C-alpha positions as CSV (number, residue, x, y, z in Angstrom):
1,M,0.0,0.0,0.0
2,A,3.0,2.3,0.3
3,D,2.8,3.2,-3.4
4,K,-0.7,4.5,-3.2
5,K,-1.7,8.0,-2.1
6,Y,-4.4,8.3,0.5
7,I,-6.5,11.1,1.9
8,W,-6.7,10.6,5.6
9,H,-10.0,11.1,7.5
10,L,-10.5,11.3,11.3
11,I,-12.9,8.5,12.4
12,A,-12.7,8.5,16.2
13,A,-10.9,10.3,19.0
14,S,-9.9,7.0,20.5
15,E,-10.1,3.3,20.1
16,A,-12.5,3.0,23.0
17,E,-15.0,5.2,21.1
18,L,-15.2,2.6,18.3
19,F,-15.4,-0.7,20.1
20,L,-18.5,-0.6,22.4
21,N,-19.6,-4.1,21.3
22,T,-18.0,-7.5,22.0
23,N,-17.2,-8.7,18.4
24,N,-14.3,-6.1,18.0
25,M,-15.9,-4.5,14.9
26,S,-17.4,-1.1,14.4
27,V,-18.9,0.8,11.5
28,V,-17.8,4.4,10.6
29,E,-19.1,6.7,7.9
30,V,-16.6,8.7,5.8
31,K,-17.7,10.9,2.9
32,G,-21.1,9.1,2.8
33,K,-19.5,5.7,2.6
34,K,-19.7,3.1,5.4
35,I,-16.5,1.3,6.4
36,C,-15.9,-1.4,9.0
37,V,-13.1,-1.2,11.4
38,G,-11.9,-4.3,13.1
39,K,-9.5,-5.1,15.9
40,F,-7.3,-8.2,15.9
41,D,-4.1,-8.8,17.8
42,N,-4.2,-5.3,19.2
43,A,-4.0,-3.8,15.7
44,L,-6.8,-2.0,13.8
45,F,-7.9,-2.8,10.2
46,G,-10.3,-1.1,7.9
47,F,-12.4,-3.1,5.3
48,A,-15.6,-3.0,3.2
49,Y,-18.9,-2.7,4.9
50,K,-20.6,-5.3,2.7
51,C,-19.4,-8.8,1.7
52,P,-18.5,-8.9,-2.0
53,H,-20.5,-12.1,-2.4
54,A,-24.0,-11.4,-1.3
55,S,-23.7,-8.0,0.5
56,G,-23.9,-9.3,4.0
57,I,-23.0,-6.6,6.6
58,M,-19.5,-7.6,7.7
59,A,-19.8,-5.9,11.1
60,D,-22.6,-8.4,11.9
61,G,-20.2,-11.3,11.5
62,Y,-17.1,-11.9,13.6
63,I,-13.3,-12.1,13.5
64,D,-12.0,-15.7,14.0
65,A,-8.9,-16.8,15.9
66,L,-6.8,-16.7,12.7
67,G,-7.7,-13.1,11.9
68,N,-10.3,-13.7,9.3
69,V,-13.4,-11.6,9.0
70,V,-16.4,-14.0,8.6
71,C,-19.5,-12.8,6.8
72,P,-22.7,-13.5,8.7
73,L,-24.7,-14.7,5.7
74,H,-22.7,-17.6,4.1
75,R,-19.6,-17.7,6.4
76,Y,-17.2,-16.6,3.7
77,K,-13.9,-15.7,5.3
78,F,-11.5,-12.8,4.4
79,S,-8.1,-12.0,5.8
80,I,-8.5,-8.9,7.9
81,K,-5.0,-7.8,6.8
82,S,-5.1,-8.3,3.1
83,G,-8.8,-8.8,2.2
84,R,-8.0,-12.1,0.4
85,N,-10.7,-14.7,0.5
86,T,-9.5,-17.6,2.7
87,S,-12.4,-20.0,2.4
88,G,-11.9,-20.7,-1.3
89,E,-14.6,-18.8,-3.1
90,G,-12.3,-16.3,-4.9
91,Y,-13.8,-13.0,-3.7
92,Y,-11.8,-10.1,-2.4
93,L,-12.8,-7.7,0.4
94,K,-11.6,-4.1,0.0
95,T,-9.3,-3.0,2.7
96,Y,-8.3,0.5,4.1
97,P,-5.3,1.5,6.2
98,I,-5.9,2.7,9.7
99,E,-3.5,5.0,11.6
100,Q,-3.3,6.0,15.2
101,R,-2.2,9.6,15.5
102,E,-2.0,12.1,18.3
103,E,-5.4,13.6,17.1
104,G,-7.1,10.2,17.0
105,L,-7.8,7.4,14.6
106,F,-7.7,8.0,10.9
107,V,-8.7,5.9,7.9
108,G,-6.9,6.3,4.5
109,L,-9.1,6.5,1.4
110,P,-7.5,6.2,-2.0
111,D,-6.8,9.6,-3.7
112,Q,-8.6,9.3,-7.0
113,G,-7.5,12.7,-8.3
114,L,-9.6,15.6,-9.2
115,F,-12.3,13.7,-11.1
116,G,-12.0,10.2,-9.7
117,L,-14.8,8.4,-8.1
118,W,-14.5,6.1,-5.1
């Protein structure tokens, strides 16, 4: 991801603000787009709100012991780090970088240029 340019957006003042539930996942909205934020091994990861297979809400699923985000509809699994499908169906879950800064937590959205859509 180092070769891509991102526009960084504040999503929370602190980690505690994001994870009020027990499944270590939260939903934030940035520029009208919903993004899931998950916590695994004391690290934060951003990924798509909906499963690429059948649009299940990923935050309604769970993160397994291996660090896979599991869709609540059909149990498709995706690496929380890379978005790669790990249960063999061939789908890919879009991921977003998360950074902890002095001002709070930020998510990086791809810079699509002046006329790009995202």
